[in-house]
ROPA-432677 format. One record per residue (C-alpha): residue number from 1; residue in one letter; x, y, z. Coordinates in nm, 2 decimals, decimal comma, m for minus. Each point is the difference from the previous one (the first is absolute). Layout:
N
n	res	xx	yy	zz
NUM	A	X	Y	Z;
...
//
This chain:
357
n	res	xx	yy	zz
1	M	0,13	m1,93	m3,22;
2	I	m0,03	m0,38	m0,03;
3	D	0,38	m0,03	0,06;
4	K	m0,02	0,21	0,31;
5	L	m0,30	m0,21	0,13;
6	E	0,19	m0,33	m0,08;
7	A	0,30	0,13	0,20;
8	I	m0,23	0,08	0,29;
9	K	m0,16	m0,34	m0,01;
10	G	0,35	m0,16	0,01;
11	R	0,10	0,21	0,30;
12	F	m0,33	m0,09	0,17;
13	E	0,07	m0,37	m0,04;
14	E	0,36	0,06	0,13;
15	V	m0,12	0,18	0,31;
16	G	m0,26	m0,28	0,06;
17	Q	0,28	m0,25	0,00;
18	L	0,22	0,21	0,24;
19	L	m0,29	0,02	0,24;
20	V	m0,05	m0,37	0,03;
21	K	0,37	m0,08	0,06;
22	P	0,05	m0,18	0,34;
23	D	0,22	0,28	0,13;
24	A	m0,22	0,29	m0,14;
25	M	m0,10	0,12	0,34;
26	A	0,36	0,01	0,14;
27	D	0,02	0,37	m0,10;
28	M	m0,33	0,14	0,09;
29	K	0,08	0,34	m0,15;
30	E	0,07	m0,15	m0,34;
31	F	m0,30	m0,24	0,03;
32	S	m0,23	0,30	0,07;
33	K	0,15	0,19	m0,30;
34	L	m0,05	m0,30	m0,23;
35	S	m0,36	m0,06	0,12;
36	K	m0,08	0,36	m0,08;
37	E	0,15	m0,03	m0,34;
38	Y	m0,19	m0,32	m0,06;
39	K	m0,33	0,16	0,08;
40	E	0,07	0,30	m0,23;
41	L	0,11	m0,22	m0,29;
42	E	m0,30	m0,24	0,05;
43	K	m0,25	0,28	m0,08;
44	I	0,18	0,06	m0,34;
45	V	0,04	m0,37	m0,08;
46	K	m0,37	m0,07	0,06;
47	K	m0,10	0,29	m0,22;
48	Y	0,25	m0,12	m0,27;
49	E	m0,15	m0,36	0,01;
50	E	m0,35	0,15	m0,05;
51	Y	0,14	0,20	m0,29;
52	K	0,16	m0,30	m0,16;
53	K	m0,33	m0,20	0,03;
54	V	m0,18	0,28	m0,18;
55	L	0,26	0,01	m0,28;
56	N	m0,04	m0,37	m0,05;
57	E	m0,37	0,03	m0,02;
58	I	0,03	0,28	m0,25;
59	K	0,24	m0,22	m0,21;
60	G	m0,26	m0,29	0,02;
61	S	m0,29	0,23	m0,11;
62	K	0,21	0,14	m0,29;
63	S	0,10	m0,35	m0,11;
64	I	m0,37	m0,10	m0,02;
65	L	m0,08	0,30	m0,22;
66	E	0,28	m0,09	m0,23;
67	T	m0,08	m0,37	m0,04;
68	E	m0,36	m0,06	0,10;
69	K	m0,27	m0,01	m0,28;
70	D	m0,30	m0,04	0,23;
71	E	m0,17	0,34	0,04;
72	E	m0,13	m0,07	0,35;
73	F	0,35	m0,08	0,12;
74	R	0,14	0,31	m0,17;
75	E	m0,26	0,22	0,16;
76	M	0,08	m0,14	0,35;
77	A	0,37	0,06	m0,06;
78	K	m0,07	0,36	m0,10;
79	M	m0,21	0,06	0,31;
80	E	0,28	m0,15	0,21;
81	L	0,26	0,23	m0,16;
82	D	m0,22	0,30	0,06;
83	E	0,00	m0,09	0,37;
84	L	0,37	m0,09	0,02;
85	Q	0,15	0,31	m0,17;
86	P	m0,11	0,25	0,27;
87	R	0,11	m0,25	0,27;
88	K	0,35	m0,02	m0,16;
89	E	0,03	0,38	m0,02;
90	K	m0,11	0,04	0,37;
91	L	0,25	m0,26	0,11;
92	E	0,28	0,16	m0,21;
93	A	m0,07	0,34	0,17;
94	E	0,00	m0,16	0,34;
95	L	0,33	m0,18	m0,06;
96	K	0,16	0,32	m0,13;
97	Q	m0,10	0,17	0,32;
98	M	0,15	m0,29	0,20;
99	L	0,33	0,02	m0,19;
100	I	0,06	0,37	0,09;
101	P	0,30	m0,01	0,23;
102	K	m0,10	0,05	0,37;
103	D	0,16	0,27	0,20;
104	P	0,22	m0,20	0,25;
105	N	m0,10	0,25	0,27;
106	D	m0,38	m0,06	m0,04;
107	S	m0,01	m0,26	0,28;
108	K	0,19	0,22	0,25;
109	N	m0,14	0,19	0,31;
110	V	0,01	0,38	m0,03;
111	I	0,10	0,31	0,19;
112	L	m0,27	0,27	m0,06;
113	E	0,08	0,37	0,06;
114	I	m0,27	0,27	m0,02;
115	R	0,11	0,37	0,03;
116	A	m0,23	0,30	0,02;
117	G	0,07	0,23	m0,30;
118	A	m0,15	0,34	m0,10;
119	G	m0,30	0,10	0,20;
120	G	0,12	0,05	0,36;
121	D	m0,22	m0,16	0,28;
122	E	m0,25	m0,14	m0,26;
123	A	0,29	m0,19	m0,18;
124	A	0,09	m0,16	0,33;
125	I	m0,36	m0,10	0,06;
126	F	m0,02	m0,15	m0,35;
127	A	0,33	m0,19	0,06;
128	G	m0,18	m0,16	0,30;
129	D	m0,30	m0,08	m0,22;
130	L	0,23	m0,17	m0,25;
131	L	0,16	m0,20	0,28;
132	R	m0,34	m0,12	0,12;
133	M	m0,10	m0,09	m0,36;
134	Y	0,31	m0,22	m0,03;
135	Q	m0,06	m0,15	0,34;
136	K	m0,36	m0,10	m0,10;
137	F	0,13	m0,13	m0,34;
138	A	0,27	m0,21	0,19;
139	E	m0,27	m0,15	0,23;
140	K	m0,21	m0,10	m0,31;
141	Q	0,31	m0,17	m0,15;
142	G	0,08	m0,18	0,33;
143	W	0,33	0,18	0,03;
144	K	0,17	0,13	0,32;
145	M	0,07	0,37	0,02;
146	T	0,20	0,18	0,27;
147	V	0,10	0,36	0,03;
148	S	0,37	0,03	0,08;
149	D	0,06	0,38	0,01;
150	Y	m0,22	0,31	m0,02;
151	V	m0,01	0,38	0,05;
152	E	m0,35	0,12	0,08;
153	G	m0,16	0,30	m0,16;
154	T	m0,09	0,29	0,22;
155	A	m0,37	m0,03	m0,08;
156	G	m0,02	m0,38	m0,04;
157	G	0,13	m0,25	m0,25;
158	Y	0,38	m0,02	m0,07;
159	S	0,26	0,21	m0,16;
160	R	0,19	m0,32	m0,06;
161	V	m0,08	m0,37	0,08;
162	V	0,19	m0,32	m0,08;
163	A	m0,16	m0,35	0,02;
164	N	0,10	m0,35	m0,08;
165	I	m0,25	m0,23	m0,18;
166	E	0,05	m0,38	0,00;
167	G	m0,19	m0,26	m0,20;
168	D	m0,04	m0,17	m0,34;
169	D	0,09	0,19	m0,32;
170	V	0,01	0,33	0,20;
171	Y	0,24	0,19	m0,23;
172	G	m0,18	m0,14	m0,31;
173	M	m0,32	0,15	0,12;
174	M	0,13	0,33	0,16;
175	K	0,28	0,11	m0,24;
176	F	m0,23	0,22	m0,21;
177	E	m0,10	0,21	0,30;
178	S	0,33	0,20	m0,01;
179	G	m0,04	0,36	m0,10;
180	V	m0,20	0,31	0,09;
181	H	m0,36	m0,04	0,12;
182	R	m0,21	0,31	m0,01;
183	V	m0,31	0,08	0,19;
184	Q	m0,27	0,26	m0,08;
185	R	m0,24	0,08	0,28;
186	V	m0,11	0,26	0,25;
187	P	0,24	m0,03	0,30;
188	A	m0,14	m0,02	0,35;
189	T	0,20	0,32	0,07;
190	E	m0,16	0,20	m0,29;
191	T	m0,27	0,24	0,12;
192	Q	m0,11	0,13	m0,34;
193	G	m0,09	m0,34	m0,14;
194	R	0,26	0,02	m0,28;
195	V	0,14	m0,31	m0,17;
196	H	0,38	m0,03	0,05;
197	T	0,25	m0,22	m0,18;
198	S	0,26	m0,18	0,22;
199	A	0,25	m0,28	m0,07;
200	A	0,19	m0,28	0,16;
201	S	0,28	m0,21	m0,15;
202	V	0,00	m0,38	0,03;
203	V	0,31	m0,21	m0,04;
204	V	m0,01	m0,38	m0,01;
205	L	0,33	m0,19	0,04;
206	P	0,06	m0,38	m0,03;
207	E	0,15	m0,12	0,32;
208	M	0,35	m0,12	m0,07;
209	D	0,18	m0,31	0,13;
210	D	0,36	0,01	0,12;
211	V	0,14	m0,17	m0,31;
212	E	m0,16	0,25	m0,24;
213	V	0,15	0,32	0,12;
214	D	0,37	0,06	0,06;
215	L	0,01	0,22	0,31;
216	D	0,32	0,08	0,19;
217	L	m0,10	0,05	0,36;
218	N	0,31	0,23	0,05;
219	D	m0,19	0,25	m0,22;
220	V	m0,30	0,00	0,24;
221	R	m0,02	0,23	0,31;
222	R	m0,23	m0,14	0,27;
223	D	m0,18	0,23	0,25;
224	E	m0,23	m0,12	0,29;
225	F	m0,28	0,21	0,15;
226	C	m0,32	m0,02	0,20;
227	S	m0,30	m0,09	m0,21;
228	S	m0,29	0,25	0,02;
229	G	m0,38	m0,07	m0,01;
230	P	m0,30	0,21	m0,10;
231	G	0,03	0,37	0,08;
232	G	0,38	m0,03	0,03;
233	Q	m0,01	m0,18	0,34;
234	S	0,27	m0,25	0,08;
235	V	m0,13	m0,36	m0,02;
236	N	0,30	m0,15	0,17;
237	T	0,29	0,14	0,19;
238	T	0,26	m0,23	m0,15;
239	Y	0,20	0,08	m0,31;
240	S	m0,16	m0,27	m0,22;
241	A	m0,09	0,21	m0,31;
242	I	0,27	m0,02	m0,27;
243	R	0,11	0,25	m0,27;
244	L	0,23	m0,11	m0,27;
245	T	0,19	0,24	m0,23;
246	H	0,16	m0,13	m0,32;
247	I	0,30	0,24	m0,02;
248	P	0,08	m0,03	m0,38;
249	T	m0,36	0,08	m0,11;
250	G	m0,14	0,19	0,30;
251	I	m0,30	m0,23	0,02;
252	V	m0,15	0,00	0,36;
253	V	m0,24	m0,26	0,13;
254	Q	m0,14	m0,06	0,34;
255	C	m0,22	m0,26	0,18;
256	Q	m0,17	0,04	0,33;
257	D	m0,30	m0,24	0,00;
258	Q	0,17	m0,29	0,18;
259	K	0,09	m0,01	0,37;
260	S	0,32	m0,19	m0,08;
261	K	0,30	0,20	m0,12;
262	L	0,11	m0,30	m0,21;
263	K	m0,33	m0,03	m0,18;
264	N	m0,01	0,37	m0,07;
265	Y	0,36	m0,02	m0,14;
266	D	m0,10	m0,30	m0,22;
267	K	m0,30	0,18	m0,14;
268	A	0,19	0,32	m0,06;
269	L	0,28	m0,19	m0,18;
270	K	m0,25	m0,17	m0,23;
271	E	m0,15	0,34	m0,08;
272	L	0,35	0,15	m0,07;
273	K	0,08	m0,29	m0,24;
274	S	m0,33	0,04	m0,18;
275	R	0,06	0,37	m0,05;
276	L	0,36	m0,06	m0,13;
277	Y	m0,15	m0,26	m0,24;
278	A	m0,26	0,25	m0,12;
279	L	0,28	0,26	m0,05;
280	E	0,19	m0,25	m0,21;
281	M	m0,31	m0,09	m0,21;
282	Q	m0,06	0,37	m0,06;
283	K	0,35	0,05	m0,13;
284	K	m0,04	m0,30	m0,23;
285	Q	m0,33	0,13	m0,14;
286	E	0,16	0,34	m0,07;
287	E	0,28	m0,18	m0,19;
288	I	m0,26	m0,19	m0,21;
289	G	m0,16	0,33	m0,08;
290	A	m0,33	0,17	0,07;
291	E	m0,16	m0,12	m0,33;
292	R	0,01	m0,36	0,11;
293	K	m0,11	0,05	0,35;
294	S	m0,35	m0,14	0,06;
295	M	m0,25	0,28	0,06;
296	I	m0,20	m0,24	0,22;
297	G	0,28	m0,14	0,22;
298	S	0,25	0,28	0,02;
299	G	m0,07	0,07	0,36;
300	D	0,14	0,35	m0,02;
301	R	m0,12	0,19	0,31;
302	S	m0,04	0,31	m0,22;
303	D	m0,26	m0,17	m0,23;
304	K	m0,36	0,11	0,08;
305	I	m0,17	m0,34	m0,02;
306	R	m0,34	0,03	0,15;
307	T	m0,26	0,26	0,11;
308	Y	m0,27	m0,05	0,27;
309	N	m0,27	0,25	m0,07;
310	Y	m0,24	0,02	0,29;
311	P	m0,27	0,24	m0,13;
312	Q	m0,05	m0,23	m0,30;
313	G	0,06	m0,33	0,19;
314	R	0,25	m0,09	m0,28;
315	V	0,34	m0,16	0,00;
316	T	0,21	0,02	m0,32;
317	D	0,33	m0,17	m0,08;
318	H	0,17	0,23	m0,25;
319	R	0,24	m0,26	m0,14;
320	I	m0,27	m0,21	m0,16;
321	G	m0,29	0,25	0,00;
322	Y	m0,21	m0,23	0,22;
323	S	m0,26	0,15	0,24;
324	Q	m0,24	m0,14	0,25;
325	H	m0,29	0,19	0,17;
326	N	0,02	m0,18	0,33;
327	L	0,24	0,21	0,20;
328	P	m0,12	m0,11	0,35;
329	Q	0,05	m0,37	m0,09;
330	V	0,35	0,08	m0,14;
331	M	0,10	0,18	0,32;
332	D	m0,12	m0,30	0,18;
333	G	0,26	m0,22	m0,17;
334	N	m0,18	m0,11	m0,31;
335	I	0,29	0,09	m0,24;
336	H	0,02	m0,35	m0,16;
337	E	m0,17	0,11	m0,32;
338	F	0,26	0,28	m0,05;
339	I	0,28	m0,25	0,06;
340	E	m0,14	m0,25	m0,24;
341	Q	m0,04	0,26	m0,28;
342	L	0,36	0,11	0,05;
343	R	0,13	m0,35	m0,01;
344	I	m0,19	m0,07	m0,33;
345	A	0,14	0,33	m0,15;
346	D	0,35	m0,09	0,12;
347	N	m0,03	m0,35	m0,15;
348	A	m0,12	0,14	m0,33;
349	E	0,30	0,24	0,00;
350	K	0,24	m0,29	0,06;
351	L	m0,17	m0,21	m0,27;
352	K	0,06	0,29	m0,25;
353	E	0,36	0,03	0,10;
354	G	0,05	m0,37	m0,04;
355	Q	m0,16	0,00	m0,35;
356	A	0,21	0,30	m0,09;
357	G	0,32	m0,17	0,13;
//
C-alpha cells in the first residue's frame, strides 16, 4: 500500500507542476482535466501525510518504551500508543477505500429509462411514481433532469419514460438503481381493497461522449415526426421529433422534448451511443462470467432489486438486505441512505476482490 501511496504522491506533485506552467491554460480542456485530477489526488495525499505522521509518532512511542527507564515516561508512551493504534487502523481503512479504482463513468451524466412491467395500469402509475421519486432526488442533489421521451399509461403514469440527468457524480450515485422495482399496495382501481404486486424496470446508462463509442452513421436510420403532448395531442405541427434506428442491433431511440429538430437529434444520438455502450459492457460481463459479476452493480433489468410495501410503510433493498420504514419519505426522493449503503457494500466487494487478487 505504501508503494501505491508514494506513486500517487509523485503524480500529485507532477500534476501540481503542470498546472503552474506559464502555458498551462492554453488548452482549457486539458487544464480542466488536470485540475480535477489534482483535487482527487490531493484528498489521498493529505490522508497519507496524516497516516505517516501517526506512524512516526508510534515509532517514537515504541522507542521510548525500549530505551527509557523512567516509569512516568514509559506510562505516558503506553498511553500514547493506546491512542495512536486505533487512529492508525482507521486511517489505513480509509486509505484502502480511497485506493479502490474509481469507475471512470461515475462522473458522467445519465440517461434514465423507466418501463412499466407486470401489473397493467397500476404498473404504469408506479412507473410515474418512480419518475417523481428520481425528480425529487435530483432536485435535492442540485442536478438538472429533463424528460426526453414518454408513452403515457391509460390510467396515468407512464408505460415508458426516458429522462436525462445532468450534474456532479450522477452515474456514481444512480448506477445502483438499475433493475426491477416492485410495489405492493391496493391500486386505486381495486374495489375489493386487495393488495396487488406490480413492477417497473429501471435502466441507468452513463451518457457517452463521441470519442468513446464507435458509431457508423450509415448504420442509423433517421425518421422525423410530430411530437405529441399529454393525451396524445400534437404539441407542434412541425416534424421536429426524431427517431433513430440502429440497423445492426435493432435499437430504437426517440426524442421529442426540444422544439429544435437539431437538439432532438443530438439528444437521441447521445442516448443511442449510451445504449450501444451498455450493450458492449453487457457482452464483456458475460464473457467474464456470471460468478465474477457484482451482485450489487450488475444492473440487469431482470434483477428484482427493491420492494416498496405500502401497507407496512417499508422499503427493502434485496441485494443488501437493507430496509427502511419511511416509505413516504423515500417516494419523496429521500433515497440517499439506500445509495450510500449500496456504495459501501460495493466498495467492500471490490476490497475483497483486490485482496484475493
